[in-house]
C-alpha positions in Angstrom: 282.3 123.4 111.7 286.0 123.8 110.9 286.9 120.5 112.6 284.1 118.7 110.7 285.3 120.1 107.3 289.0 119.4 108.0 288.2 115.7 108.6 286.5 115.2 105.2 287.3 115.2 101.5 284.1 116.4 99.9 285.4 115.3 96.5 285.2 111.7 97.8 282.3 111.6 100.2 278.6 112.5 99.6 278.4 113.9 103.1 277.0 117.4 103.2 279.4 120.3 103.7 276.9 122.7 105.3 273.4 124.2 104.8 270.8 126.6 106.1 269.1 126.3 109.5 265.7 124.6 109.7 262.7 126.9 109.9 262.0 125.8 113.5 265.6 125.3 114.8 264.6 122.2 116.8 265.5 119.2 114.6 267.0 116.1 116.1 268.2 113.0 114.3 269.6 109.6 115.4 271.7 108.0 112.7 272.8 104.4 112.8 276.4 104.3 111.6 278.4 101.2 110.7 281.9 102.8 110.9 284.8 100.9 112.6 282.3 100.0 115.2 278.5 100.1 114.9 277.0 103.0 116.9 274.2 105.6 116.9 274.9 109.3 116.4 272.5 111.6 118.3 272.4 115.1 116.7 270.5 118.1 118.2 270.1 121.3 116.3 271.3 124.3 118.2 272.7 127.7 117.1 272.9 126.7 113.4 274.7 123.4 113.8 273.9 119.8 114.8 275.5 119.1 118.2 276.7 115.5 118.0 277.3 112.5 120.3 278.3 108.9 119.3 276.3 106.3 121.4 277.7 102.8 121.0 274.6 100.9 122.2 271.8 103.3 121.0 268.8 104.5 123.0 267.0 102.4 125.6 263.5 103.0 127.1 264.8 101.6 130.4 265.5 104.5 132.9 268.2 102.3 134.5 270.2 101.9 131.3 272.9 104.6 131.1 274.5 104.7 127.7 277.9 106.1 127.0 277.7 109.1 124.7 280.9 110.5 123.4 280.7 114.1 122.2 282.0 114.5 118.6 282.4 117.6 116.4 279.4 119.7 115.4 277.9 118.7 112.1 276.2 120.9 109.5 272.4 121.1 109.6 271.8 119.3 106.4 273.6 116.2 107.9 270.2 115.4 109.5 269.0 114.0 106.2 272.2 112.2 105.2 271.9 108.5 104.5 274.5 106.6 102.4 277.9 105.1 102.3 280.9 107.1 103.5 283.9 105.8 101.4 286.4 103.5 103.1 289.5 105.5 104.1 287.4 108.6 104.8 286.7 109.8 108.3 283.7 107.7 109.6 283.9 105.4 106.6 280.9 103.0 106.4 277.2 102.8 106.0 274.8 105.3 107.7 271.0 105.4 107.9 268.6 107.9 109.3 267.3 105.7 112.2 265.0 108.3 113.7 264.2 112.0 113.3 261.9 114.6 114.7 261.8 117.6 117.0 263.4 118.3 120.3 262.7 120.7 123.1 264.8 121.6 126.1 263.4 122.0 129.6 265.2 125.4 130.1 268.2 127.1 128.4 270.1 124.4 126.5 273.3 126.5 126.4 273.4 126.9 130.1 272.6 123.2 130.6 275.4 122.1 128.3 277.8 124.4 130.2 276.6 122.8 133.5 276.9 119.3 132.0 273.3 118.1 132.3 271.0 118.6 129.3 267.3 117.7 130.0 265.2 117.5 126.9 262.2 115.9 125.1 262.4 114.0 121.8 259.4 113.5 119.5 260.4 111.3 116.7 259.0 108.4 114.8 260.6 105.8 117.2 261.9 107.7 120.2 259.6 109.8 122.4 259.6 111.5 125.7 262.1 112.8 128.2 265.8 112.2 127.9 269.0 113.3 129.6 272.6 113.8 128.6 274.9 114.0 131.7 278.6 114.9 131.3 281.0 112.7 133.1 284.7 113.5 133.8 286.0 114.0 130.3 288.1 116.6 128.4 287.9 119.1 125.6 290.5 119.2 122.8 292.5 122.4 122.1 289.7 123.7 120.0 287.2 123.3 122.8 284.9 121.3 120.6 284.2 118.5 123.1 286.3 115.8 121.3 286.6 112.9 123.7 284.1 114.4 126.1 282.1 111.6 127.8 278.4 111.9 128.6 275.7 109.5 129.7 272.5 109.3 127.6 269.5 107.9 129.4 265.7 107.9 129.4 263.8 110.2 131.8 260.8 109.1 133.7 257.6 109.5 131.7 254.8 107.5 130.1 257.1 106.1 127.4 259.4 104.2 129.8 259.3 100.5 129.0 262.3 98.4 130.2 261.0 95.3 128.2 261.5 97.0 124.8 264.7 96.6 122.8 264.0 99.4 120.4 267.3 99.2 118.4 266.7 95.5 117.5 262.9 95.9 117.3 263.1 98.7 114.7 266.5 98.5 112.9 265.3 100.2 109.6 265.7 103.7 108.3 262.7 106.0 108.6 263.7 107.5 105.2 264.4 104.5 103.0 263.0 101.6 105.0 266.4 100.0 104.5 268.6 98.4 107.3 272.3 99.0 107.5 272.8 95.6 106.0 270.5 96.5 103.0 272.5 99.6 102.4 275.8 97.8 102.6 274.6 95.1 100.2 273.4 97.8 97.7 277.0 99.1 97.8 
């Protein structure tokens, strides 16, 4: 969390600085984030923080689509509900919506799987369902060991929710919290 806090000026941004764990400890969120480049942030609650990956193209229901997922710093748990505008000039400046949210479960010990570089899990959200994988590729940790720059692949596991014909990110661009799109939020200023 130190890296997260060092990158932000909480006097300028409405982003949360930290909060209490959820009662169940299994929250996930996917936030659509129009920073320098549009991307989706996958966050999984584990050990009192939200583990985070930036996914440039967002999730796909096609098992053959491997999406780049770059590990970013852990975020506070209350970030799972953050929707708004991060001021220009601040780290991650731009509009962010809560694109999907729900519960996640891991097939096995998530800590051991993260160490091994292959996390196998299930997401049950409003938009995204079923089995998913995060597979670490050759990447690197920074000096703090927080995974900055660490590359993973995010992809759909085989189950009844597989549907290569669906383009979920374009089919359902709106926030599950406000019903707004990124463009609506930007227009509201």
